A tleap script that builds the chain and sets N, CA, C and O, in Angstrom:
source leaprc.protein.ff14SB
mol = sequence {
  NMET LYS LYS ALA THR VAL ILE HIE ILE GLN
  TRP GLU GLY PRO PHE THR LEU THR GLU ILE
  SER LYS LEU ASP ASP LEU VAL ARG ASP TYR
  GLY VAL TYR GLN VAL TYR GLY HIE HIE PRO
  THR TYR GLY ALA GLY SER LEU LEU TYR ILE
  GLY GLN ALA ASN GLN GLN THR PHE TYR ASN
  ARG LEU SER GLN GLU ASN TRP GLN PHE GLU
  GLU ARG ASP CYS ASN PHE PHE VAL GLU THR
  VAL ARG HIE GLN PRO ALA PHE CLYS
}
set mol.1.N position { -21.821 10.604 -41.747 }
set mol.1.CA position { -21.047 9.929 -40.734 }
set mol.1.C position { -21.688 10.199 -39.367 }
set mol.1.O position { -22.055 11.333 -39.059 }
set mol.2.N position { -21.815 9.166 -38.569 }
set mol.2.CA position { -22.381 9.312 -37.234 }
set mol.2.C position { -21.419 10.073 -36.339 }
set mol.2.O position { -20.199 9.971 -36.470 }
set mol.3.N position { -21.997 10.830 -35.434 }
set mol.3.CA position { -21.188 11.528 -34.449 }
set mol.3.C position { -20.943 10.613 -33.258 }
set mol.3.O position { -21.868 9.986 -32.742 }
set mol.4.N position { -19.714 10.547 -32.836 }
set mol.4.CA position { -19.368 9.783 -31.636 }
set mol.4.C position { -19.478 10.701 -30.429 }
set mol.4.O position { -19.308 11.915 -30.545 }
set mol.5.N position { -19.756 10.135 -29.303 }
set mol.5.CA position { -19.798 10.899 -28.065 }
set mol.5.C position { -18.621 10.491 -27.208 }
set mol.5.O position { -18.415 9.306 -26.945 }
set mol.6.N position { -17.858 11.457 -26.777 }
set mol.6.CA position { -16.743 11.212 -25.873 }
set mol.6.C position { -17.222 11.573 -24.474 }
set mol.6.O position { -17.793 12.643 -24.263 }
set mol.7.N position { -16.995 10.703 -23.547 }
set mol.7.CA position { -17.377 10.963 -22.166 }
set mol.7.C position { -16.103 11.140 -21.360 }
set mol.7.O position { -15.320 10.203 -21.201 }
set mol.8.N position { -15.901 12.344 -20.857 }
set mol.8.CA position { -14.745 12.627 -20.012 }
set mol.8.C position { -15.156 12.395 -18.569 }
set mol.8.O position { -16.123 12.984 -18.084 }
set mol.9.N position { -14.426 11.546 -17.900 }
set mol.9.CA position { -14.716 11.269 -16.493 }
set mol.9.C position { -13.626 11.911 -15.654 }
set mol.9.O position { -12.436 11.676 -15.865 }
set mol.10.N position { -14.047 12.709 -14.717 }
set mol.10.CA position { -13.119 13.315 -13.770 }
set mol.10.C position { -13.404 12.682 -12.414 }
set mol.10.O position { -14.454 12.917 -11.816 }
set mol.11.N position { -12.466 11.883 -11.940 }
set mol.11.CA position { -12.656 11.184 -10.677 }
set mol.11.C position { -12.329 12.116 -9.525 }
set mol.11.O position { -11.370 12.885 -9.596 }
set mol.12.N position { -13.104 12.051 -8.487 }
set mol.12.CA position { -12.881 12.822 -7.275 }
set mol.12.C position { -12.659 11.846 -6.132 }
set mol.12.O position { -13.335 10.822 -6.044 }
set mol.13.N position { -11.724 12.160 -5.269 }
set mol.13.CA position { -11.437 11.308 -4.124 }
set mol.13.C position { -9.954 11.231 -3.908 }
set mol.13.O position { -9.208 11.967 -4.554 }
set mol.14.N position { -9.503 10.395 -3.049 }
set mol.14.CA position { -10.258 9.330 -2.384 }
set mol.14.C position { -11.116 9.856 -1.238 }
set mol.14.O position { -10.830 10.888 -0.630 }
set mol.15.N position { -12.192 9.092 -0.967 }
set mol.15.CA position { -13.080 9.366 0.147 }
set mol.15.C position { -13.080 8.147 1.065 }
set mol.15.O position { -12.930 7.016 0.603 }
set mol.16.N position { -13.247 8.377 2.348 }
set mol.16.CA position { -13.483 7.289 3.292 }
set mol.16.C position { -14.987 7.036 3.326 }
set mol.16.O position { -15.759 7.806 2.755 }
set mol.17.N position { -15.402 5.973 3.985 }
set mol.17.CA position { -16.841 5.724 4.116 }
set mol.17.C position { -17.522 6.833 4.905 }
set mol.17.O position { -18.671 7.175 4.627 }
set mol.18.N position { -16.829 7.392 5.879 }
set mol.18.CA position { -17.391 8.506 6.637 }
set mol.18.C position { -17.640 9.698 5.723 }
set mol.18.O position { -18.682 10.346 5.820 }
set mol.19.N position { -16.698 9.990 4.843 }
set mol.19.CA position { -16.865 11.094 3.895 }
set mol.19.C position { -17.948 10.784 2.860 }
set mol.19.O position { -18.681 11.680 2.440 }
set mol.20.N position { -18.050 9.516 2.449 }
set mol.20.CA position { -19.086 9.109 1.496 }
set mol.20.C position { -20.472 9.352 2.083 }
set mol.20.O position { -21.412 9.639 1.341 }
set mol.21.N position { -20.612 9.242 3.392 }
set mol.21.CA position { -21.932 9.439 4.017 }
set mol.21.C position { -22.458 10.852 3.777 }
set mol.21.O position { -23.660 11.090 3.897 }
set mol.22.N position { -21.571 11.793 3.437 }
set mol.22.CA position { -21.992 13.166 3.144 }
set mol.22.C position { -22.441 13.328 1.683 }
set mol.22.O position { -23.012 14.358 1.323 }
set mol.23.N position { -22.187 12.321 0.848 }
set mol.23.CA position { -22.584 12.374 -0.564 }
set mol.23.C position { -23.991 11.798 -0.702 }
set mol.23.O position { -24.186 10.728 -1.280 }
set mol.24.N position { -24.955 12.518 -0.167 }
set mol.24.CA position { -26.315 12.001 -0.051 }
set mol.24.C position { -27.338 12.983 -0.619 }
set mol.24.O position { -28.472 13.040 -0.143 }
set mol.25.N position { -26.945 13.759 -1.637 }
set mol.25.CA position { -27.841 14.721 -2.277 }
set mol.25.C position { -28.366 14.094 -3.565 }
set mol.25.O position { -27.591 13.834 -4.485 }
set mol.26.N position { -29.682 13.848 -3.640 }
set mol.26.CA position { -30.272 13.191 -4.814 }
set mol.26.C position { -30.089 13.978 -6.104 }
set mol.26.O position { -30.155 13.399 -7.188 }
set mol.27.N position { -29.862 15.274 -6.013 }
set mol.27.CA position { -29.707 16.091 -7.212 }
set mol.27.C position { -28.345 15.890 -7.851 }
set mol.27.O position { -28.238 15.924 -9.077 }
set mol.28.N position { -27.302 15.682 -7.057 }
set mol.28.CA position { -25.963 15.638 -7.645 }
set mol.28.C position { -25.089 14.448 -7.245 }
set mol.28.O position { -24.082 14.203 -7.909 }
set mol.29.N position { -25.418 13.711 -6.213 }
set mol.29.CA position { -24.521 12.668 -5.703 }
set mol.29.C position { -24.895 11.279 -6.207 }
set mol.29.O position { -25.277 10.410 -5.424 }
set mol.30.N position { -24.784 11.077 -7.510 }
set mol.30.CA position { -25.029 9.773 -8.110 }
set mol.30.C position { -24.107 9.633 -9.311 }
set mol.30.O position { -23.563 10.627 -9.789 }
set mol.31.N position { -23.925 8.416 -9.803 }
set mol.31.CA position { -23.069 8.180 -10.964 }
set mol.31.C position { -22.215 6.946 -10.784 }
set mol.31.O position { -22.621 5.981 -10.138 }
set mol.32.N position { -21.034 6.987 -11.358 }
set mol.32.CA position { -20.104 5.858 -11.355 }
set mol.32.C position { -19.120 6.029 -10.202 }
set mol.32.O position { -18.741 7.149 -9.859 }
set mol.33.N position { -18.711 4.912 -9.611 }
set mol.33.CA position { -17.717 4.971 -8.532 }
set mol.33.C position { -16.749 3.801 -8.634 }
set mol.33.O position { -17.045 2.779 -9.254 }
set mol.34.N position { -15.593 3.970 -8.016 }
set mol.34.CA position { -14.566 2.927 -7.958 }
set mol.34.C position { -14.216 2.681 -6.500 }
set mol.34.O position { -14.263 3.595 -5.677 }
set mol.35.N position { -13.866 1.445 -6.190 }
set mol.35.CA position { -13.395 1.104 -4.850 }
set mol.35.C position { -12.019 0.479 -4.991 }
set mol.35.O position { -11.838 -0.496 -5.721 }
set mol.36.N position { -11.056 1.047 -4.287 }
set mol.36.CA position { -9.694 0.519 -4.246 }
set mol.36.C position { -9.409 0.036 -2.842 }
set mol.36.O position { -9.881 0.620 -1.867 }
set mol.37.N position { -8.637 -1.028 -2.740 }
set mol.37.CA position { -8.269 -1.535 -1.427 }
set mol.37.C position { -7.302 -2.690 -1.563 }
set mol.37.O position { -6.682 -2.880 -2.610 }
set mol.38.N position { -7.180 -3.454 -0.501 }
set mol.38.CA position { -6.248 -4.574 -0.486 }
set mol.38.C position { -6.870 -5.801 -1.161 }
set mol.38.O position { -7.998 -6.191 -0.861 }
set mol.39.N position { -6.110 -6.391 -2.071 }
set mol.39.CA position { -6.511 -7.630 -2.736 }
set mol.39.C position { -5.494 -8.695 -2.344 }
set mol.39.O position { -4.296 -8.409 -2.332 }
set mol.40.N position { -5.928 -9.921 -2.022 }
set mol.40.CA position { -4.989 -10.946 -1.556 }
set mol.40.C position { -3.864 -11.263 -2.549 }
set mol.40.O position { -2.754 -11.598 -2.135 }
set mol.41.N position { -4.138 -11.161 -3.839 }
set mol.41.CA position { -3.111 -11.463 -4.843 }
set mol.41.C position { -2.355 -10.222 -5.283 }
set mol.41.O position { -1.131 -10.254 -5.409 }
set mol.42.N position { -3.068 -9.131 -5.517 }
set mol.42.CA position { -2.463 -7.937 -6.109 }
set mol.42.C position { -1.994 -6.917 -5.086 }
set mol.42.O position { -1.317 -5.956 -5.454 }
set mol.43.N position { -2.331 -7.094 -3.816 }
set mol.43.CA position { -1.842 -6.221 -2.762 }
set mol.43.C position { -2.685 -4.976 -2.553 }
set mol.43.O position { -3.823 -4.879 -3.011 }
set mol.44.N position { -2.082 -4.021 -1.841 }
set mol.44.CA position { -2.771 -2.776 -1.467 }
set mol.44.C position { -2.974 -1.880 -2.678 }
set mol.44.O position { -2.211 -1.942 -3.642 }
set mol.45.N position { -4.002 -1.049 -2.622 }
set mol.45.CA position { -4.251 -0.079 -3.682 }
set mol.45.C position { -4.776 -0.667 -4.974 }
set mol.45.O position { -4.662 -0.042 -6.028 }
set mol.46.N position { -5.348 -1.854 -4.911 }
set mol.46.CA position { -5.870 -2.517 -6.114 }
set mol.46.C position { -7.318 -2.104 -6.376 }
set mol.46.O position { -8.088 -1.868 -5.445 }
set mol.47.N position { -7.673 -2.020 -7.656 }
set mol.47.CA position { -9.060 -1.763 -8.025 }
set mol.47.C position { -9.870 -3.009 -7.675 }
set mol.47.O position { -9.621 -4.092 -8.205 }
set mol.48.N position { -10.844 -2.843 -6.773 }
set mol.48.CA position { -11.665 -3.962 -6.325 }
set mol.48.C position { -13.022 -4.007 -7.004 }
set mol.48.O position { -13.593 -5.079 -7.204 }
set mol.49.N position { -13.540 -2.818 -7.361 }
set mol.49.CA position { -14.924 -2.787 -7.825 }
set mol.49.C position { -15.192 -1.485 -8.563 }
set mol.49.O position { -14.689 -0.428 -8.180 }
set mol.50.N position { -15.984 -1.567 -9.621 }
set mol.50.CA position { -16.528 -0.389 -10.291 }
set mol.50.C position { -18.038 -0.555 -10.263 }
set mol.50.O position { -18.561 -1.596 -10.661 }
set mol.51.N position { -18.734 0.460 -9.796 }
set mol.51.CA position { -20.179 0.372 -9.689 }
set mol.51.C position { -20.847 1.651 -10.144 }
set mol.51.O position { -20.189 2.623 -10.515 }
set mol.52.N position { -22.175 1.629 -10.107 }
set mol.52.CA position { -22.938 2.789 -10.532 }
set mol.52.C position { -24.122 2.979 -9.587 }
set mol.52.O position { -24.844 2.032 -9.273 }
set mol.53.N position { -24.304 4.210 -9.144 }
set mol.53.CA position { -25.451 4.568 -8.318 }
set mol.53.C position { -26.478 5.227 -9.224 }
set mol.53.O position { -26.307 6.379 -9.625 }
set mol.54.N position { -27.533 4.513 -9.546 }
set mol.54.CA position { -28.634 5.025 -10.376 }
set mol.54.C position { -29.856 5.221 -9.500 }
set mol.54.O position { -30.201 4.341 -8.711 }
set mol.55.N position { -30.507 6.351 -9.627 }
set mol.55.CA position { -31.729 6.660 -8.896 }
set mol.55.C position { -31.556 6.527 -7.390 }
set mol.55.O position { -32.516 6.288 -6.658 }
set mol.56.N position { -30.328 6.686 -6.945 }
set mol.56.CA position { -30.002 6.705 -5.522 }
set mol.56.C position { -28.638 7.370 -5.371 }
set mol.56.O position { -27.892 7.486 -6.343 }
set mol.57.N position { -28.317 7.799 -4.180 }
set mol.57.CA position { -27.054 8.506 -3.970 }
set mol.57.C position { -25.896 7.525 -3.815 }
set mol.57.O position { -26.090 6.329 -3.594 }
set mol.58.N position { -24.673 8.075 -3.940 }
set mol.58.CA position { -23.487 7.244 -3.688 }
set mol.58.C position { -23.577 6.618 -2.299 }
set mol.58.O position { -23.306 5.430 -2.122 }
set mol.59.N position { -23.958 7.427 -1.322 }
set mol.59.CA position { -24.036 6.918 0.047 }
set mol.59.C position { -25.006 5.742 0.145 }
set mol.59.O position { -24.667 4.710 0.725 }
set mol.60.N position { -26.210 5.885 -0.416 }
set mol.60.CA position { -27.181 4.783 -0.335 }
set mol.60.C position { -26.658 3.537 -1.031 }
set mol.60.O position { -26.780 2.433 -0.501 }
set mol.61.N position { -26.079 3.704 -2.211 }
set mol.61.CA position { -25.593 2.538 -2.968 }
set mol.61.C position { -24.456 1.834 -2.239 }
set mol.61.O position { -24.468 0.612 -2.092 }
set mol.62.N position { -23.478 2.603 -1.786 }
set mol.62.CA position { -22.332 1.990 -1.119 }
set mol.62.C position { -22.719 1.362 0.214 }
set mol.62.O position { -22.095 0.387 0.633 }
set mol.63.N position { -23.737 1.897 0.891 }
set mol.63.CA position { -24.178 1.284 2.149 }
set mol.63.C position { -24.798 -0.089 1.913 }
set mol.63.O position { -24.810 -0.922 2.819 }
set mol.64.N position { -25.312 -0.336 0.717 }
set mol.64.CA position { -25.930 -1.623 0.403 }
set mol.64.C position { -24.891 -2.716 0.160 }
set mol.64.O position { -25.226 -3.901 0.164 }
set mol.65.N position { -23.646 -2.331 -0.050 }
set mol.65.CA position { -22.630 -3.303 -0.467 }
set mol.65.C position { -21.714 -3.777 0.650 }
set mol.65.O position { -20.768 -4.520 0.390 }
set mol.66.N position { -21.972 -3.367 1.883 }
set mol.66.CA position { -21.214 -3.834 3.050 }
set mol.66.C position { -19.727 -3.498 3.004 }
set mol.66.O position { -18.907 -4.257 3.519 }
set mol.67.N position { -19.372 -2.371 2.392 }
set mol.67.CA position { -17.955 -1.961 2.393 }
set mol.67.C position { -17.486 -1.552 3.781 }
set mol.67.O position { -16.280 -1.456 4.010 }
set mol.68.N position { -18.404 -1.308 4.717 }
set mol.68.CA position { -18.001 -0.890 6.055 }
set mol.68.C position { -17.094 -1.921 6.718 }
set mol.68.O position { -16.314 -1.578 7.606 }
set mol.69.N position { -17.190 -3.184 6.295 }
set mol.69.CA position { -16.343 -4.215 6.872 }
set mol.69.C position { -14.910 -4.136 6.359 }
set mol.69.O position { -14.006 -4.732 6.943 }
set mol.70.N position { -14.703 -3.404 5.275 }
set mol.70.CA position { -13.388 -3.260 4.661 }
set mol.70.C position { -12.852 -1.841 4.785 }
set mol.70.O position { -11.831 -1.524 4.176 }
set mol.71.N position { -13.509 -0.979 5.553 }
set mol.71.CA position { -13.214 0.454 5.522 }
set mol.71.C position { -11.751 0.772 5.768 }
set mol.71.O position { -11.219 1.688 5.140 }
set mol.72.N position { -11.088 0.062 6.645 }
set mol.72.CA position { -9.698 0.423 6.961 }
set mol.72.C position { -8.779 0.279 5.748 }
set mol.72.O position { -7.712 0.891 5.704 }
set mol.73.N position { -9.184 -0.524 4.765 }
set mol.73.CA position { -8.341 -0.773 3.609 }
set mol.73.C position { -8.866 -0.151 2.316 }
set mol.73.O position { -8.199 -0.248 1.287 }
set mol.74.N position { -10.035 0.483 2.335 }
set mol.74.CA position { -10.663 0.922 1.087 }
set mol.74.C position { -10.640 2.432 0.903 }
set mol.74.O position { -10.751 3.199 1.859 }
set mol.75.N position { -10.495 2.832 -0.346 }
set mol.75.CA position { -10.657 4.215 -0.764 }
set mol.75.C position { -11.717 4.234 -1.853 }
set mol.75.O position { -11.769 3.338 -2.694 }
set mol.76.N position { -12.563 5.258 -1.835 }
set mol.76.CA position { -13.660 5.368 -2.774 }
set mol.76.C position { -13.457 6.596 -3.648 }
set mol.76.O position { -13.097 7.665 -3.155 }
set mol.77.N position { -13.688 6.438 -4.939 }
set mol.77.CA position { -13.609 7.545 -5.887 }
set mol.77.C position { -14.955 7.655 -6.581 }
set mol.77.O position { -15.547 6.643 -6.955 }
set mol.78.N position { -15.442 8.876 -6.755 }
set mol.78.CA position { -16.693 9.097 -7.469 }
set mol.78.C position { -16.398 9.965 -8.678 }
set mol.78.O position { -15.357 10.619 -8.736 }
set mol.79.N position { -17.309 9.977 -9.647 }
set mol.79.CA position { -17.050 10.679 -10.899 }
set mol.79.C position { -17.964 11.856 -11.120 }
set mol.79.O position { -19.064 11.946 -10.574 }
set mol.80.N position { -17.461 12.756 -11.944 }
set mol.80.CA position { -18.312 13.769 -12.558 }
set mol.80.C position { -18.134 13.586 -14.051 }
set mol.80.O position { -17.011 13.387 -14.514 }
set mol.81.N position { -19.206 13.649 -14.809 }
set mol.81.CA position { -19.149 13.340 -16.241 }
set mol.81.C position { -19.516 14.569 -17.053 }
set mol.81.O position { -20.448 15.301 -16.721 }
set mol.82.N position { -18.762 14.781 -18.127 }
set mol.82.CA position { -19.088 15.832 -19.094 }
set mol.82.C position { -19.133 15.185 -20.460 }
set mol.82.O position { -18.168 14.538 -20.866 }
set mol.83.N position { -20.232 15.344 -21.178 }
set mol.83.CA position { -20.383 14.767 -22.513 }
set mol.83.C position { -19.967 15.792 -23.569 }
set mol.83.O position { -20.361 16.956 -23.496 }
set mol.84.N position { -19.174 15.361 -24.543 }
set mol.84.CA position { -18.777 16.236 -25.646 }
set mol.84.C position { -18.837 15.443 -26.943 }
set mol.84.O position { -18.462 14.271 -26.960 }
set mol.85.N position { -19.300 16.056 -28.033 }
set mol.85.CA position { -19.249 15.349 -29.308 }
set mol.85.C position { -17.791 15.206 -29.753 }
set mol.85.O position { -17.001 16.142 -29.628 }
set mol.86.N position { -17.451 14.041 -30.267 }
set mol.86.CA position { -16.079 13.807 -30.702 }
set mol.86.C position { -15.799 14.365 -32.077 }
set mol.86.O position { -14.671 14.765 -32.364 }
set mol.87.N position { -16.814 14.399 -32.941 }
set mol.87.CA position { -16.638 14.869 -34.294 }
set mol.87.C position { -17.645 15.970 -34.593 }
set mol.87.O position { -18.753 15.970 -34.055 }
set mol.88.N position { -17.264 16.890 -35.435 }
set mol.88.CA position { -18.198 17.954 -35.836 }
set mol.88.C position { -18.806 17.633 -37.175 }
set mol.88.O position { -19.618 18.404 -37.687 }
savepdb mol mol.pdb
quit
């Protein structure tokens, strides 16, 4: 039987864009992130985007997406991942 891998994601945040600017360490500040903010249909606190920073930091990736125009309404969450085998 194949072993499954369970990925536990522990989200950290919320962060503002100003706080995200400090997540600029190439050794540890990369991975998956979520953006929550105001959506015209679903209202405040809605999940707007899930993205991934590969081979670049959260700060570099998020700066490319022009979230600064939405900063007053957005919260950013970043992840830490731990891999564990699901079956022995």
